[in-house]
PDB file as gemmi writes it, atoms N, CA and C in Angstrom:
CRYST1    1.000    1.000    1.000  90.00  90.00  90.00 P 1                      
ATOM      1  N   MET A   1       0.913  -1.084   0.015  1.00  0.00           N  
ATOM      2  CA  MET A   1      -0.025  -0.041  -0.067  1.00  0.00           C  
ATOM      3  C   MET A   1       1.050   1.209   0.033  1.00  0.00           C  
ATOM      4  N   THR A   2       0.649   2.069  -0.989  1.00  0.00           N  
ATOM      5  CA  THR A   2       1.550   3.263  -1.023  1.00  0.00           C  
ATOM      6  C   THR A   2       0.816   4.626  -0.768  1.00  0.00           C  
ATOM      7  N   GLU A   3      -0.530   4.510  -0.611  1.00  0.00           N  
ATOM      8  CA  GLU A   3      -1.402   5.596  -0.310  1.00  0.00           C  
ATOM      9  C   GLU A   3      -2.500   5.239   0.564  1.00  0.00           C  
ATOM     10  N   ILE A   4      -3.041   6.164   1.212  1.00  0.00           N  
ATOM     11  CA  ILE A   4      -4.139   5.908   2.154  1.00  0.00           C  
ATOM     12  C   ILE A   4      -5.131   7.238   2.128  1.00  0.00           C  
ATOM     13  N   LEU A   5      -6.391   6.947   2.029  1.00  0.00           N  
ATOM     14  CA  LEU A   5      -7.335   8.046   1.877  1.00  0.00           C  
ATOM     15  C   LEU A   5      -7.967   8.359   3.323  1.00  0.00           C  
ATOM     16  N   PHE A   6      -8.108   9.641   3.635  1.00  0.00           N  
ATOM     17  CA  PHE A   6      -8.912   9.811   4.918  1.00  0.00           C  
ATOM     18  C   PHE A   6     -10.041  10.809   4.473  1.00  0.00           C  
ATOM     19  N   ILE A   7     -11.259  10.669   5.066  1.00  0.00           N  
ATOM     20  CA  ILE A   7     -12.417  11.465   4.843  1.00  0.00           C  
ATOM     21  C   ILE A   7     -12.451  12.423   6.037  1.00  0.00           C  
ATOM     22  N   VAL A   8     -12.312  13.713   5.930  1.00  0.00           N  
ATOM     23  CA  VAL A   8     -12.340  14.681   7.003  1.00  0.00           C  
ATOM     24  C   VAL A   8     -13.405  15.536   6.962  1.00  0.00           C  
ATOM     25  N   GLU A   9     -14.190  15.477   8.264  1.00  0.00           N  
ATOM     26  CA  GLU A   9     -15.259  16.203   8.373  1.00  0.00           C  
ATOM     27  C   GLU A   9     -15.084  17.210   9.574  1.00  0.00           C  
ATOM     28  N   GLU A  10     -15.672  18.385   9.405  1.00  0.00           N  
ATOM     29  CA  GLU A  10     -15.649  19.475  10.446  1.00  0.00           C  
ATOM     30  C   GLU A  10     -16.662  19.110  11.441  1.00  0.00           C  
ATOM     31  N   GLU A  11     -16.171  19.181  12.853  1.00  0.00           N  
ATOM     32  CA  GLU A  11     -16.973  18.997  13.849  1.00  0.00           C  
ATOM     33  C   GLU A  11     -16.848  19.998  14.751  1.00  0.00           C  
ATOM     34  N   ASP A  12     -17.569  20.221  15.839  1.00  0.00           N  
ATOM     35  CA  ASP A  12     -17.546  21.303  16.950  1.00  0.00           C  
ATOM     36  C   ASP A  12     -16.195  21.831  17.089  1.00  0.00           C  
ATOM     37  N   GLY A  13     -15.687  22.745  16.438  1.00  0.00           N  
ATOM     38  CA  GLY A  13     -14.501  23.497  16.520  1.00  0.00           C  
ATOM     39  C   GLY A  13     -13.267  22.636  16.122  1.00  0.00           C  
ATOM     40  N   GLY A  14     -13.451  21.635  15.299  1.00  0.00           N  
ATOM     41  CA  GLY A  14     -12.214  20.880  15.038  1.00  0.00           C  
ATOM     42  C   GLY A  14     -12.589  19.988  13.746  1.00  0.00           C  
ATOM     43  N   TYR A  15     -11.645  18.912  13.675  1.00  0.00           N  
ATOM     44  CA  TYR A  15     -11.753  18.011  12.444  1.00  0.00           C  
ATOM     45  C   TYR A  15     -11.721  16.605  12.840  1.00  0.00           C  
ATOM     46  N   HIS A  16     -12.439  15.873  12.200  1.00  0.00           N  
ATOM     47  CA  HIS A  16     -12.428  14.363  12.519  1.00  0.00           C  
ATOM     48  C   HIS A  16     -12.069  13.685  11.225  1.00  0.00           C  
ATOM     49  N   ALA A  17     -10.977  12.893  11.222  1.00  0.00           N  
ATOM     50  CA  ALA A  17     -10.511  12.163  10.175  1.00  0.00           C  
ATOM     51  C   ALA A  17     -10.620  10.713  10.199  1.00  0.00           C  
ATOM     52  N   LYS A  18     -11.287   9.975   9.172  1.00  0.00           N  
ATOM     53  CA  LYS A  18     -11.303   8.480   9.295  1.00  0.00           C  
ATOM     54  C   LYS A  18     -10.779   7.952   7.930  1.00  0.00           C  
ATOM     55  N   ALA A  19      -9.857   6.999   8.111  1.00  0.00           N  
ATOM     56  CA  ALA A  19      -9.378   6.228   6.957  1.00  0.00           C  
ATOM     57  C   ALA A  19     -10.330   5.424   6.211  1.00  0.00           C  
ATOM     58  N   VAL A  20     -10.249   5.376   4.830  1.00  0.00           N  
ATOM     59  CA  VAL A  20     -11.064   4.476   4.253  1.00  0.00           C  
ATOM     60  C   VAL A  20     -10.208   3.091   3.916  1.00  0.00           C  
ATOM     61  N   GLY A  21     -11.003   2.072   4.381  1.00  0.00           N  
ATOM     62  CA  GLY A  21     -10.374   0.721   4.198  1.00  0.00           C  
ATOM     63  C   GLY A  21      -9.397   0.434   5.462  1.00  0.00           C  
ATOM     64  N   ALA A  22      -9.366   1.107   6.384  1.00  0.00           N  
ATOM     65  CA  ALA A  22      -8.460   0.833   7.493  1.00  0.00           C  
ATOM     66  C   ALA A  22      -9.107   1.551   8.803  1.00  0.00           C  
ATOM     67  N   SER A  23      -8.963   0.899  10.112  1.00  0.00           N  
ATOM     68  CA  SER A  23      -9.536   1.319  11.181  1.00  0.00           C  
ATOM     69  C   SER A  23      -8.556   2.468  11.851  1.00  0.00           C  
ATOM     70  N   ILE A  24      -8.490   3.471  11.134  1.00  0.00           N  
ATOM     71  CA  ILE A  24      -7.616   4.616  11.625  1.00  0.00           C  
ATOM     72  C   ILE A  24      -8.445   5.866  11.783  1.00  0.00           C  
ATOM     73  N   VAL A  25      -8.431   6.537  12.877  1.00  0.00           N  
ATOM     74  CA  VAL A  25      -9.092   7.855  13.091  1.00  0.00           C  
ATOM     75  C   VAL A  25      -8.148   8.736  13.736  1.00  0.00           C  
ATOM     76  N   ALA A  26      -8.484  10.041  13.479  1.00  0.00           N  
ATOM     77  CA  ALA A  26      -7.631  11.173  13.961  1.00  0.00           C  
ATOM     78  C   ALA A  26      -8.515  12.307  14.304  1.00  0.00           C  
ATOM     79  N   HIS A  27      -8.184  13.162  15.407  1.00  0.00           N  
ATOM     80  CA  HIS A  27      -9.049  14.327  15.712  1.00  0.00           C  
ATOM     81  C   HIS A  27      -8.104  15.396  15.883  1.00  0.00           C  
ATOM     82  N   ALA A  28      -8.541  16.704  15.643  1.00  0.00           N  
ATOM     83  CA  ALA A  28      -7.729  17.771  15.869  1.00  0.00           C  
ATOM     84  C   ALA A  28      -8.478  18.996  15.902  1.00  0.00           C  
ATOM     85  N   GLU A  29      -7.808  20.132  16.363  1.00  0.00           N  
ATOM     86  CA  GLU A  29      -8.673  21.458  16.396  1.00  0.00           C  
ATOM     87  C   GLU A  29      -8.248  22.266  15.141  1.00  0.00           C  
ATOM     88  N   THR A  30      -6.985  22.204  14.618  1.00  0.00           N  
ATOM     89  CA  THR A  30      -6.539  22.751  13.269  1.00  0.00           C  
ATOM     90  C   THR A  30      -6.094  21.748  12.225  1.00  0.00           C  
ATOM     91  N   ARG A  31      -5.950  22.349  11.028  1.00  0.00           N  
ATOM     92  CA  ARG A  31      -5.595  21.421  10.046  1.00  0.00           C  
ATOM     93  C   ARG A  31      -4.123  20.868  10.275  1.00  0.00           C  
ATOM     94  N   GLU A  32      -3.266  21.789  10.622  1.00  0.00           N  
ATOM     95  CA  GLU A  32      -1.865  21.447  10.909  1.00  0.00           C  
ATOM     96  C   GLU A  32      -1.802  20.333  11.902  1.00  0.00           C  
ATOM     97  N   GLU A  33      -2.557  20.534  12.965  1.00  0.00           N  
ATOM     98  CA  GLU A  33      -2.497  19.478  14.065  1.00  0.00           C  
ATOM     99  C   GLU A  33      -3.188  18.206  13.585  1.00  0.00           C  
ATOM    100  N   LEU A  34      -4.211  18.281  12.634  1.00  0.00           N  
ATOM    101  CA  LEU A  34      -4.780  17.109  12.199  1.00  0.00           C  
ATOM    102  C   LEU A  34      -3.773  16.340  11.263  1.00  0.00           C  
ATOM    103  N   ALA A  35      -2.879  17.000  10.406  1.00  0.00           N  
ATOM    104  CA  ALA A  35      -1.962  16.350   9.583  1.00  0.00           C  
ATOM    105  C   ALA A  35      -0.891  15.577  10.490  1.00  0.00           C  
ATOM    106  N   ASN A  36      -0.413  16.110  11.549  1.00  0.00           N  
ATOM    107  CA  ASN A  36       0.395  15.708  12.497  1.00  0.00           C  
ATOM    108  C   ASN A  36      -0.232  14.434  13.072  1.00  0.00           C  
ATOM    109  N   ASN A  37      -1.471  14.621  13.630  1.00  0.00           N  
ATOM    110  CA  ASN A  37      -2.231  13.441  14.300  1.00  0.00           C  
ATOM    111  C   ASN A  37      -2.443  12.306  13.245  1.00  0.00           C  
ATOM    112  N   VAL A  38      -2.646  12.498  11.923  1.00  0.00           N  
ATOM    113  CA  VAL A  38      -2.882  11.542  10.966  1.00  0.00           C  
ATOM    114  C   VAL A  38      -1.466  10.809  10.821  1.00  0.00           C  
ATOM    115  N   ARG A  39      -0.440  11.477  10.764  1.00  0.00           N  
ATOM    116  CA  ARG A  39       0.867  10.842  10.643  1.00  0.00           C  
ATOM    117  C   ARG A  39       1.126   9.955  11.658  1.00  0.00           C  
ATOM    118  N   GLU A  40       0.844  10.378  12.890  1.00  0.00           N  
ATOM    119  CA  GLU A  40       1.127   9.491  14.065  1.00  0.00           C  
ATOM    120  C   GLU A  40       0.182   8.363  14.218  1.00  0.00           C  
ATOM    121  N   ALA A  41      -1.118   8.564  13.748  1.00  0.00           N  
ATOM    122  CA  ALA A  41      -2.085   7.388  13.807  1.00  0.00           C  
ATOM    123  C   ALA A  41      -1.713   6.356  12.754  1.00  0.00           C  
ATOM    124  N   VAL A  42      -1.228   6.697  11.636  1.00  0.00           N  
ATOM    125  CA  VAL A  42      -0.879   5.812  10.592  1.00  0.00           C  
ATOM    126  C   VAL A  42       0.390   4.920  11.056  1.00  0.00           C  
ATOM    127  N   THR A  43       1.296   5.702  11.548  1.00  0.00           N  
ATOM    128  CA  THR A  43       2.584   5.133  12.008  1.00  0.00           C  
ATOM    129  C   THR A  43       2.220   4.110  13.119  1.00  0.00           C  
ATOM    130  N   ASP A  44       1.389   4.448  14.057  1.00  0.00           N  
ATOM    131  CA  ASP A  44       0.917   3.419  15.137  1.00  0.00           C  
ATOM    132  C   ASP A  44       0.152   2.296  14.544  1.00  0.00           C  
ATOM    133  N   TYR A  45      -0.684   2.611  13.567  1.00  0.00           N  
ATOM    134  CA  TYR A  45      -1.559   1.485  13.085  1.00  0.00           C  
ATOM    135  C   TYR A  45      -0.669   0.404  12.340  1.00  0.00           C  
ATOM    136  N   PHE A  46       0.213   0.861  11.532  1.00  0.00           N  
ATOM    137  CA  PHE A  46       1.027   0.101  10.637  1.00  0.00           C  
ATOM    138  C   PHE A  46       2.285  -0.653  11.447  1.00  0.00           C  
ATOM    139  N   GLY A  47       2.796   0.091  12.503  1.00  0.00           N  
ATOM    140  CA  GLY A  47       3.934  -0.391  13.156  1.00  0.00           C  
ATOM    141  C   GLY A  47       5.245  -0.150  12.545  1.00  0.00           C  
ATOM    142  N   ARG A  48       5.455  -1.068  11.633  1.00  0.00           N  
ATOM    143  CA  ARG A  48       6.816  -0.844  10.817  1.00  0.00           C  
ATOM    144  C   ARG A  48       6.692   0.114   9.783  1.00  0.00           C  
ATOM    145  N   PRO A  49       7.728   1.023   9.658  1.00  0.00           N  
ATOM    146  CA  PRO A  49       7.631   2.072   8.556  1.00  0.00           C  
ATOM    147  C   PRO A  49       7.553   1.429   7.178  1.00  0.00           C  
ATOM    148  N   GLN A  50       8.183   0.360   6.876  1.00  0.00           N  
ATOM    149  CA  GLN A  50       8.046  -0.268   5.497  1.00  0.00           C  
ATOM    150  C   GLN A  50       6.793  -0.785   5.194  1.00  0.00           C  
ATOM    151  N   ASP A  51       5.908  -0.940   6.137  1.00  0.00           N  
ATOM    152  CA  ASP A  51       4.445  -1.477   5.956  1.00  0.00           C  
ATOM    153  C   ASP A  51       3.532  -0.245   5.722  1.00  0.00           C  
ATOM    154  N   ALA A  52       3.905   0.806   6.200  1.00  0.00           N  
ATOM    155  CA  ALA A  52       2.973   1.971   6.121  1.00  0.00           C  
ATOM    156  C   ALA A  52       3.021   2.650   4.724  1.00  0.00           C  
ATOM    157  N   PRO A  53       1.866   3.163   4.376  1.00  0.00           N  
ATOM    158  CA  PRO A  53       1.731   3.981   3.142  1.00  0.00           C  
ATOM    159  C   PRO A  53       2.619   5.325   3.187  1.00  0.00           C  
ATOM    160  N   LYS A  54       3.049   5.641   1.848  1.00  0.00           N  
ATOM    161  CA  LYS A  54       3.931   6.759   1.800  1.00  0.00           C  
ATOM    162  C   LYS A  54       3.282   8.235   1.841  1.00  0.00           C  
ATOM    163  N   VAL A  55       1.947   8.063   1.411  1.00  0.00           N  
ATOM    164  CA  VAL A  55       1.242   9.403   1.087  1.00  0.00           C  
ATOM    165  C   VAL A  55      -0.307   9.101   1.783  1.00  0.00           C  
ATOM    166  N   ALA A  56      -0.730  10.217   2.520  1.00  0.00           N  
ATOM    167  CA  ALA A  56      -2.154  10.136   2.985  1.00  0.00           C  
ATOM    168  C   ALA A  56      -2.717  11.312   2.350  1.00  0.00           C  
ATOM    169  N   HIS A  57      -3.890  10.930   1.645  1.00  0.00           N  
ATOM    170  CA  HIS A  57      -4.779  12.046   1.098  1.00  0.00           C  
ATOM    171  C   HIS A  57      -5.910  12.369   2.169  1.00  0.00           C  
ATOM    172  N   LEU A  58      -6.050  13.604   2.384  1.00  0.00           N  
ATOM    173  CA  LEU A  58      -7.077  14.150   3.269  1.00  0.00           C  
ATOM    174  C   LEU A  58      -8.180  14.828   2.424  1.00  0.00           C  
ATOM    175  N   HIS A  59      -9.290  14.044   2.333  1.00  0.00           N  
ATOM    176  CA  HIS A  59     -10.399  14.623   1.665  1.00  0.00           C  
ATOM    177  C   HIS A  59     -11.374  15.372   2.580  1.00  0.00           C  
ATOM    178  N   TYR A  60     -11.611  16.659   2.431  1.00  0.00           N  
ATOM    179  CA  TYR A  60     -12.256  17.439   3.381  1.00  0.00           C  
ATOM    180  C   TYR A  60     -13.646  17.532   2.802  1.00  0.00           C  
ATOM    181  N   VAL A  61     -14.651  17.152   3.618  1.00  0.00           N  
ATOM    182  CA  VAL A  61     -16.124  17.302   3.294  1.00  0.00           C  
ATOM    183  C   VAL A  61     -16.640  18.349   3.898  1.00  0.00           C  
ATOM    184  N   HIS A  62     -17.390  19.129   3.026  1.00  0.00           N  
ATOM    185  CA  HIS A  62     -17.893  20.432   3.457  1.00  0.00           C  
ATOM    186  C   HIS A  62     -19.519  20.457   3.213  1.00  0.00           C  
ATOM    187  N   ASP A  63     -20.299  20.397   4.369  1.00  0.00           N  
ATOM    188  CA  ASP A  63     -21.746  20.456   4.157  1.00  0.00           C  
ATOM    189  C   ASP A  63     -22.211  21.891   4.097  1.00  0.00           C  
ATOM    190  N   GLU A  64     -23.209  22.304   3.383  1.00  0.00           N  
ATOM    191  CA  GLU A  64     -23.782  23.441   3.298  1.00  0.00           C  
ATOM    192  C   GLU A  64     -25.236  23.427   3.283  1.00  0.00           C  
ATOM    193  N   THR A  65     -25.834  24.425   4.067  1.00  0.00           N  
ATOM    194  CA  THR A  65     -27.311  24.346   4.115  1.00  0.00           C  
ATOM    195  C   THR A  65     -27.739  25.742   3.274  1.00  0.00           C  
ATOM    196  N   ILE A  66     -28.793  25.397   2.430  1.00  0.00           N  
ATOM    197  CA  ILE A  66     -29.170  26.595   1.676  1.00  0.00           C  
ATOM    198  C   ILE A  66     -30.752  26.755   1.979  1.00  0.00           C  
ATOM    199  N   ALA A  67     -31.236  27.965   1.745  1.00  0.00           N  
ATOM    200  CA  ALA A  67     -32.610  28.198   2.006  1.00  0.00           C  
ATOM    201  C   ALA A  67     -33.290  27.778   0.607  1.00  0.00           C  
ATOM    202  N   LEU A  68     -34.516  27.041   0.733  1.00  0.00           N  
ATOM    203  CA  LEU A  68     -35.273  26.654  -0.456  1.00  0.00           C  
ATOM    204  C   LEU A  68     -36.287  27.579  -0.837  1.00  0.00           C  
ATOM    205  N   THR A  69     -36.749  28.433   0.124  1.00  0.00           N  
ATOM    206  CA  THR A  69     -37.653  29.472   0.027  1.00  0.00           C  
ATOM    207  C   THR A  69     -37.301  30.825   0.380  1.00  0.00           C  
ATOM    208  N   ASP A  70     -37.842  31.787  -0.105  1.00  0.00           N  
ATOM    209  CA  ASP A  70     -37.542  33.160   0.318  1.00  0.00           C  
ATOM    210  C   ASP A  70     -38.320  33.546   1.546  1.00  0.00           C  
ATOM    211  N   ALA A  71     -37.716  33.512   2.727  1.00  0.00           N  
ATOM    212  CA  ALA A  71     -38.289  33.512   3.945  1.00  0.00           C  
ATOM    213  C   ALA A  71     -39.235  34.828   4.200  1.00  0.00           C  
ATOM    214  N   ALA A  72     -38.539  35.929   3.652  1.00  0.00           N  
ATOM    215  CA  ALA A  72     -39.369  37.174   3.732  1.00  0.00           C  
ATOM    216  C   ALA A  72     -40.660  37.123   2.988  1.00  0.00           C  
ATOM    217  N   ALA A  73     -40.815  36.720   1.863  1.00  0.00           N  
ATOM    218  CA  ALA A  73     -41.950  36.687   0.958  1.00  0.00           C  
ATOM    219  C   ALA A  73     -42.708  35.416   1.069  1.00  0.00           C  
ATOM    220  N   GLY A  74     -42.158  34.391   1.798  1.00  0.00           N  
ATOM    221  CA  GLY A  74     -42.881  33.105   1.750  1.00  0.00           C  
ATOM    222  C   GLY A  74     -42.952  32.439   0.308  1.00  0.00           C  
ATOM    223  N   GLN A  75     -42.197  32.801  -0.545  1.00  0.00           N  
ATOM    224  CA  GLN A  75     -42.170  32.285  -1.758  1.00  0.00           C  
ATOM    225  C   GLN A  75     -40.891  31.381  -2.177  1.00  0.00           C  
ATOM    226  N   PRO A  76     -41.134  30.412  -3.032  1.00  0.00           N  
ATOM    227  CA  PRO A  76     -40.041  29.555  -3.424  1.00  0.00           C  
ATOM    228  C   PRO A  76     -38.873  30.445  -3.938  1.00  0.00           C  
ATOM    229  N   ALA A  77     -37.657  29.883  -3.614  1.00  0.00           N  
ATOM    230  CA  ALA A  77     -36.428  30.832  -4.142  1.00  0.00           C  
ATOM    231  C   ALA A  77     -36.464  30.722  -5.554  1.00  0.00           C  
ATOM    232  N   ARG A  78     -35.808  31.790  -6.152  1.00  0.00           N  
ATOM    233  CA  ARG A  78     -35.646  31.911  -7.553  1.00  0.00           C  
ATOM    234  C   ARG A  78     -35.028  30.626  -8.217  1.00  0.00           C  
ATOM    235  N   LEU A  79     -35.465  30.085  -9.192  1.00  0.00           N  
ATOM    236  CA  LEU A  79     -34.748  28.925  -9.825  1.00  0.00           C  
ATOM    237  C   LEU A  79     -33.807  29.387 -10.824  1.00  0.00           C  
ATOM    238  N   SER A  80     -32.643  28.620 -11.005  1.00  0.00           N  
ATOM    239  CA  SER A  80     -31.673  28.989 -12.124  1.00  0.00           C  
ATOM    240  C   SER A  80     -32.286  28.610 -13.312  1.00  0.00           C  
ATOM    241  N   GLN A  81     -31.682  29.195 -14.396  1.00  0.00           N  
ATOM    242  CA  GLN A  81     -32.080  29.010 -15.783  1.00  0.00           C  
ATOM    243  C   GLN A  81     -32.344  27.390 -16.085  1.00  0.00           C  
ATOM    244  N   ARG A  82     -31.241  26.670 -15.646  1.00  0.00           N  
ATOM    245  CA  ARG A  82     -31.385  25.220 -15.827  1.00  0.00           C  
ATOM    246  C   ARG A  82     -32.484  24.552 -15.104  1.00  0.00           C  
ATOM    247  N   GLU A  83     -32.819  24.968 -13.908  1.00  0.00           N  
ATOM    248  CA  GLU A  83     -33.746  24.358 -13.082  1.00  0.00           C  
ATOM    249  C   GLU A  83     -35.103  24.780 -13.779  1.00  0.00           C  
ATOM    250  N   GLU A  84     -35.208  26.131 -14.233  1.00  0.00           N  
ATOM    251  CA  GLU A  84     -36.521  26.483 -15.001  1.00  0.00           C  
ATOM    252  C   GLU A  84     -36.856  25.600 -16.169  1.00  0.00           C  
ATOM    253  N   VAL A  85     -35.751  25.160 -16.930  1.00  0.00           N  
ATOM    254  CA  VAL A  85     -36.047  24.315 -18.070  1.00  0.00           C  
ATOM    255  C   VAL A  85     -36.541  23.033 -17.643  1.00  0.00           C  
ATOM    256  N   TRP A  86     -35.823  22.401 -16.577  1.00  0.00           N  
ATOM    257  CA  TRP A  86     -36.401  21.169 -16.042  1.00  0.00           C  
ATOM    258  C   TRP A  86     -37.767  21.256 -15.671  1.00  0.00           C  
ATOM    259  N   GLN A  87     -38.165  22.305 -14.867  1.00  0.00           N  
ATOM    260  CA  GLN A  87     -39.480  22.394 -14.495  1.00  0.00           C  
ATOM    261  C   GLN A  87     -40.483  22.380 -15.784  1.00  0.00           C  
ATOM    262  N   LYS A  88     -40.111  23.041 -16.702  1.00  0.00           N  
ATOM    263  CA  LYS A  88     -40.992  23.032 -17.950  1.00  0.00           C  
ATOM    264  C   LYS A  88     -41.198  21.629 -18.517  1.00  0.00           C  
ATOM    265  N   LEU A  89     -40.070  20.870 -18.401  1.00  0.00           N  
ATOM    266  CA  LEU A  89     -40.099  19.502 -18.999  1.00  0.00           C  
ATOM    267  C   LEU A  89     -40.999  18.625 -18.164  1.00  0.00           C  
ATOM    268  N   ARG A  90     -41.204  18.775 -16.969  1.00  0.00           N  
ATOM    269  CA  ARG A  90     -41.909  17.731 -16.135  1.00  0.00           C  
ATOM    270  C   ARG A  90     -43.348  17.701 -16.784  1.00  0.00           C  
ATOM    271  N   GLY A  91     -43.643  16.429 -16.888  1.00  0.00           N  
ATOM    272  CA  GLY A  91     -45.028  16.092 -17.448  1.00  0.00           C  
ATOM    273  C   GLY A  91     -45.006  16.331 -18.886  1.00  0.00           C  
ATOM    274  N   ALA A  92     -44.115  16.784 -19.653  1.00  0.00           N  
ATOM    275  CA  ALA A  92     -43.993  16.903 -21.091  1.00  0.00           C  
ATOM    276  C   ALA A  92     -43.839  15.577 -21.617  1.00  0.00           C  
ATOM    277  N   ILE A  93     -43.745  15.464 -22.915  1.00  0.00           N  
ATOM    278  CA  ILE A  93     -43.393  14.264 -23.689  1.00  0.00           C  
ATOM    279  C   ILE A  93     -42.022  13.937 -23.434  1.00  0.00           C  
ATOM    280  N   LEU A  94     -41.163  15.010 -23.289  1.00  0.00           N  
ATOM    281  CA  LEU A  94     -39.695  14.868 -22.965  1.00  0.00           C  
ATOM    282  C   LEU A  94     -39.450  14.788 -21.449  1.00  0.00           C  
ATOM    283  N   ARG A  95     -40.272  14.249 -20.684  1.00  0.00           N  
ATOM    284  CA  ARG A  95     -40.209  14.189 -19.243  1.00  0.00           C  
ATOM    285  C   ARG A  95     -38.892  13.567 -18.885  1.00  0.00           C  
ATOM    286  N   ASP A  96     -38.561  13.801 -17.704  1.00  0.00           N  
ATOM    287  CA  ASP A  96     -37.271  13.154 -17.109  1.00  0.00           C  
ATOM    288  C   ASP A  96     -37.592  12.112 -16.059  1.00  0.00           C  
ATOM    289  N   ASP A  97     -38.835  11.791 -15.761  1.00  0.00           N  
ATOM    290  CA  ASP A  97     -38.977  11.135 -14.529  1.00  0.00           C  
ATOM    291  C   ASP A  97     -38.810   9.518 -14.957  1.00  0.00           C  
ATOM    292  N   ASP A  98     -38.754   9.145 -16.245  1.00  0.00           N  
ATOM    293  CA  ASP A  98     -38.509   7.766 -16.660  1.00  0.00           C  
ATOM    294  C   ASP A  98     -37.792   7.875 -17.927  1.00  0.00           C  
ATOM    295  N   PRO A  99     -36.468   8.157 -18.003  1.00  0.00           N  
ATOM    296  CA  PRO A  99     -35.883   8.321 -19.307  1.00  0.00           C  
ATOM    297  C   PRO A  99     -35.766   7.196 -20.138  1.00  0.00           C  
ATOM    298  N   TYR A 100     -35.949   5.863 -19.619  1.00  0.00           N  
ATOM    299  CA  TYR A 100     -35.841   4.665 -20.482  1.00  0.00           C  
ATOM    300  C   TYR A 100     -37.206   4.230 -20.826  1.00  0.00           C  
ATOM    301  N   GLY A 101     -38.236   4.794 -20.323  1.00  0.00           N  
ATOM    302  CA  GLY A 101     -39.643   4.441 -20.554  1.00  0.00           C  
ATOM    303  C   GLY A 101     -40.259   5.102 -21.892  1.00  0.00           C  
ATOM    304  N   PRO A 102     -41.256   4.605 -22.396  1.00  0.00           N  
ATOM    305  CA  PRO A 102     -41.701   5.213 -23.558  1.00  0.00           C  
ATOM    306  C   PRO A 102     -42.239   6.578 -23.539  1.00  0.00           C  
ATOM    307  N   ALA A 103     -42.131   7.449 -24.351  1.00  0.00           N  
ATOM    308  CA  ALA A 103     -42.485   8.923 -24.261  1.00  0.00           C  
ATOM    309  C   ALA A 103     -44.033   9.059 -24.214  1.00  0.00           C  
ATOM    310  N   VAL A 104     -44.719   8.138 -24.838  1.00  0.00           N  
ATOM    311  CA  VAL A 104     -46.236   8.041 -24.811  1.00  0.00           C  
ATOM    312  C   VAL A 104     -46.802   6.855 -24.312  1.00  0.00           C  
ATOM    313  N   PRO A 105     -47.972   6.622 -23.881  1.00  0.00           N  
ATOM    314  CA  PRO A 105     -48.503   5.266 -23.459  1.00  0.00           C  
ATOM    315  C   PRO A 105     -48.555   4.359 -24.609  1.00  0.00           C  
ATOM    316  N   PRO A 106     -48.236   3.080 -24.486  1.00  0.00           N  
ATOM    317  CA  PRO A 106     -48.340   2.156 -25.589  1.00  0.00           C  
ATOM    318  C   PRO A 106     -49.642   2.077 -26.233  1.00  0.00           C  
ATOM    319  N   GLU A 107     -50.800   2.424 -25.600  1.00  0.00           N  
ATOM    320  CA  GLU A 107     -52.125   2.343 -26.419  1.00  0.00           C  
ATOM    321  C   GLU A 107     -52.199   3.561 -27.275  1.00  0.00           C  
ATOM    322  N   ASP A 108     -51.319   4.601 -27.242  1.00  0.00           N  
ATOM    323  CA  ASP A 108     -51.292   5.663 -28.338  1.00  0.00           C  
ATOM    324  C   ASP A 108     -50.268   5.379 -29.335  1.00  0.00           C  
ATOM    325  N   TRP A 109     -49.540   4.216 -29.377  1.00  0.00           N  
ATOM    326  CA  TRP A 109     -48.623   3.998 -30.380  1.00  0.00           C  
ATOM    327  C   TRP A 109     -49.381   3.658 -31.819  1.00  0.00           C  
ATOM    328  N   GLU A 110     -48.839   4.075 -32.962  1.00  0.00           N  
ATOM    329  CA  GLU A 110     -49.582   3.998 -34.190  1.00  0.00           C  
ATOM    330  C   GLU A 110     -49.509   2.474 -34.533  1.00  0.00           C  
ATOM    331  N   ALA A 111     -48.391   1.797 -34.126  1.00  0.00           N  
ATOM    332  CA  ALA A 111     -48.200   0.366 -34.511  1.00  0.00           C  
ATOM    333  C   ALA A 111     -49.272  -0.577 -33.979  1.00  0.00           C  
ATOM    334  N   THR A 112     -49.983  -0.103 -32.762  1.00  0.00           N  
ATOM    335  CA  THR A 112     -50.920  -0.947 -32.186  1.00  0.00           C  
ATOM    336  C   THR A 112     -52.307  -0.580 -32.560  1.00  0.00           C  
ATOM    337  N   ARG A 113     -52.481   0.300 -33.523  1.00  0.00           N  
ATOM    338  CA  ARG A 113     -53.818   0.734 -34.048  1.00  0.00           C  
ATOM    339  C   ARG A 113     -54.312  -0.075 -35.108  1.00  0.00           C  
TER     340      ARG A 113                                                      
END                                                                             
């Protein structure tokens, strides 16, 4: 193994890193401290330096909450141009709810008349 991947999530004033495919975790208050704690945790987990990976990738996960309605007016938030196009396609012949299904019901097919 030459590389190891850690998924890093922000938590109450710090960071929590968990390795993918290995039982290694690290906690820290800063990114620099997290990097040092990951190095130490990997070294402790693998024991011998020749068995340990040479590189650790820290993948930072960032969650974001967005408003879906305009709270002041009680109206839905303005849709992007792309979202407006998809709204217009809903229920149309070019609908996106079943892209592999027929565009019209089989009883309306000319071949079955």
